[in-house]
Structures are given as C-alpha cells and as structure tokens.
N, C-alpha and C positions, 0 to 999 in steps of 0.2 A: 119633564115635558117643557117646563119654562126654559130650562137650559138649552134644550134642543131648538126651541123657537129663537132664542137669543143668538145661537150659533148660526142659524139659517139667515136671520136678518143681517147680522154682521157680515156674513159671507156675501150676501147680495149687495150690500152697500159697498164693500171693498171691490166687488166685480164691476159695479157701475162706476166707481171712482177711477179704477184702473183703466177701464175702457175709455172713459172720457179723457184721462191723462194721455194714454198712448194714442188716442185718436187725434190729439192736438200736437203730438210730437212728430212733425213732418221732417223727414230726413231725405236729403238729396245725395245721390251717390255718384262718385267719379272714379275712374281708374286711369292708369297711365303707365308709361315706361320712361325711364330716364337713363342717360348714359353720358360719359365724358371722362376727360383725363383727371387723374388724382395724383397730387404730390405727397409723397411719404416723407415725413420728418422723423427720422429714427436715429439709432446709434451708428448708422453707416455714414461715414464722411463727416465733414464739418456741418453742423446743423444749419447755420445761417450763410454758408458759402453758396453763392449764386449758381455756380455750375453744379454743385451737389444737389441743390434743390430742383434744378431743371432736368438733370440727367436721371435722378432717382424718381421718375414719374411712372405711374401705372395707369390703370383705367378702372372704371366701375360701371356696373349696370344694375338697375333696380326696377322692381315692380311696386307701384304705389296705389294706395286706395285713399280716397277722401270722403268724409262725411260732413255735411254742413246742415244747419237748421235754419237757414236764412229765408226760405220761402217754401210754399207748397209746390212740389214738382209738377202736379197735374193741373194747375190752373194759373192764370195770369193775375196773381194777387199782389197786393201792395207789400213791400218789404217789411219785415218785423222792425219794431222800434226798440227791441231789446239789444243792447250793445253787443253782448257776447254772441248772440245768434246772428247778428248782422255782420260781424267782422271776423269771426273765428271759424277755421276749419280744423277738424281732427284728422290727422294724417297717420296712416299705418303703411309700413313698407318692409320689403325684404331686399337686401342688396348683396352683390358679389363684387369683391374688389381684389385686384392682384397687382403686384409690382415686382420687377427685378431690382436688386439693390447692389450698389457698388460704392467703394470708398473714393471720394473726391475731396480735394482741399489741399492746403499747403503741405501737410505732413505726408499725405499719400503721393504727392508729386515729387518729393525729394528722392535723389538717387542714393538712398541709404537702405540698410537691411529692413528697417521698419517700413519705409516707403514701398519696397518691393513686396513685403508681406501684405500690406494693405491693398496694393493694386492687384495682387493675385487672388484675393478673397472675393467671392461673389455669393450673393444670397438672393432669396426671394421669399415672398409671403403671400398667402391667400387668406382673405377674410370673408366670412359669411355672417351677415348681421341682419337683425330684424328688430323693429321697435315702433314706438309711437312718438308723435310730435304734435304740438299745438301751433297752428299757423295764425298769425294776426295779419289781416289784410287792411291796408290803410283806407281803401275805398270799400263801400258796401259790396258784399258778395253778389247780391241780386242786381244792384246797379251795374256792376261790371258785366254780368251775364246778359243784361238787357242792352249792352252796347252804350251805356252812358259814358263809359271810359273804355278805351282800347287797351291801355297799359295799366295793369293792376299790380303794384308793388306789394311785397309781403316780407315778413320776418318770421322765424320759427325757433322753437326750443324743444328739444326732445331727448330721449334716452333710448339706448339700444343694447340688446344682448348680442355678444360677439363671440364667434368661434374662429380661432386663427390657427394657421398651419404654416410654420416657417421652415426654411431649408437653407443650407449654406455648404460651401465647399471651397477648397483652395487649389490653385494650379500647382502649388509646391508640395502638396501631399496631405496626409490626414491632419485635421484641425487640432487633434490632441497632441501633436508634436510641438514642443516649445520653439523649435526652429522655424515652424510654419506660421504659428499664430502670433499676431501682434500682441505684445505684452500687456497692453491695456485690457484685452479681452480675456485674459486668464481668469478662470472661474466665472466667466460671464457669458457663456454660450448655453442657450436653452432651446434646443431644436424640437422639443416635444410640442405636439398640438395642445391647445388649451382654450379656455373660455374666460371672458371678462365682460365688462360693461363699458359703454362710452356715453359721453354727453355730446350732443350735436347742436349747433346753432347755424342758422343760414339766413341769407338775404337773397331775394330774387324778384322776378317780375313775370307776370303772365300777359300774353298777348292774345287777343280774341281772333281766332282764325275763322270761326263760323259759329253757327247757332249751337252746335253740339261739341265743339272742340277748341282747345287752347294750345298755344305753344308756350313753353316755360323755360326760363333761363335762371339758373341758381348757382350761388357760391356757398359751399357748406364747409364748416370746420368740425372735425370730430376729434375729441380728446379722449384717450383710452385710459382706463383705470389699470393700466399695466405697461411695463416697459419691455415686454417680451414678445410683442406681436411680430417683431422682425427677427426673433431668435437670439437677440443680444440684450444683455442687461449689464452695462458697464458698472463696475464697482469702484466708484471714486467720486470726489467732489465735483468733477466736471459734468457729471450726469445729473442735471437739475430738473429735467422734465421727463415725463412719460412720452410714449410715442403719440403722434397725432397726424392727421391727414387733412389736406385741403383738397376738396373735390369740386370741380366746376362741371356742371352737367346741363345738358339740354334735354327737355322732356316734351312728350306729346300726351295731352290729357283729354280723355273722352268722357262726356257727360252721359250717364246711363238713364237719367230721367230729368 
C-alpha cells in the first residue's frame, strides 16, 4: 500500500514538473525553400582551374524547417535573456543536387591522346541529402523579427546523411577499354550508388520582407566523407581531398506562428 502511494505521488510530481517544463518551452516554427547554383569540386578536371570550377557547376534545391526558442509565438513578449535561445535556430532540411561533369584544364586541353581521352569523358552525379544544422544569428532573433534590424547575418554548422548516384561515359567507347580511359583513372571508377556523410558550414543573411516572411541569401560549403560522389576515386598522391561542393542559394522563409 505504501509502495503504491509512493508510486502515485512520484507520478503526479513528474507530471506536474513535465507539464511546467514543456509549458515554458515555447517553440516558433518556420519553413522555406532554397535554390541556387552549386560548384562541384571533384576529380573531374583541375580542381583549382578557374574554367573547370565555373563549367562544372550544377544546381540544388532544398526544403528547410527552422525551430527557435527566442519568444512566445502567441504574444508580444520581451525577448529571452538566455543567450542560446536568443541567438540560435535549429535547422533541418532535405536537399537535391545535380551536376554534369567534364574535364577542363591544361592536360585536357592538349592535343595528345590523354587530352582527347579527357575531353571525350563526361559524367554526372545526383545527391539526395538531409540533416541538421545549428545557426547562430548575430542579432537577436526576436529583435530581427520585430524589425529592429532589416538585415540579420548568420553562420551555421551542420551534418548531413547523403545518398549519391554517379554516372559516366566516353565518346570513344566503353570506359573499361584502356585506349578510352585516361590512365590516371585506371582502377578508379566507381559508378555504383552509395551513401556517406557530409559536414556543412555556411554564412548568410536574412532580409525582412514582411511580418511573416524573410528573404535569405546563403553561401554554403559541404565537405563529403567520400571521394566517390562523382564516380571517380583517383589512386595517387595528387588526390589529396575528398569531393566537396560550394552552394550559393536564395531562399524564401515563411513564419508559421
């Protein structure tokens, strides 16, 4: 009997504590869409060649969700004094990215057998990724929403799960023919789909369009824990980095409450 009463009392206390805690956890929700050009830095072409970086560009589109604890969404309350709740948003999103890939650079431009092999080789890749990021806003989130500032800069750091699907072909014939494939890529073609992870970092700014919406401009770098998202994994000392992407996107953000 005593044990039963103790269990009931403990249960009631936990319920009251939980109700009070969640009652004070005010979350504001935002959704949006982002899209823009993406530069793919892969084993296609010279990595730091200007033309290669400009020509091997793709695009990306994403759906984003934001949660912040900066204020009670249903009343005109003073902003919180807690630093984390005042300056941070939690961001979740799913993205789709695609790019066509070709070889550009000094070696590919030469009128040699290797140059012809490189120019004749074409590839592409598709990425499906989803993950979480933590955004730090330099100005208070509620102050920005209340038009104390129109431009609200931010930075973020996050991680993503990535599914990739590469493809490649040559105008000269099958890629398993040594007369078709550039010798650097021997034993380095992996056209199977796969999965990996990426780390993302970004910097951007929000502009207040109206009471319930923002315009967002962002530059994001994504570094992948794989060198195979383009279907190539060069076996040699010249291959010092995994694949990564620079994505410049424009977004429209809608406040739900």
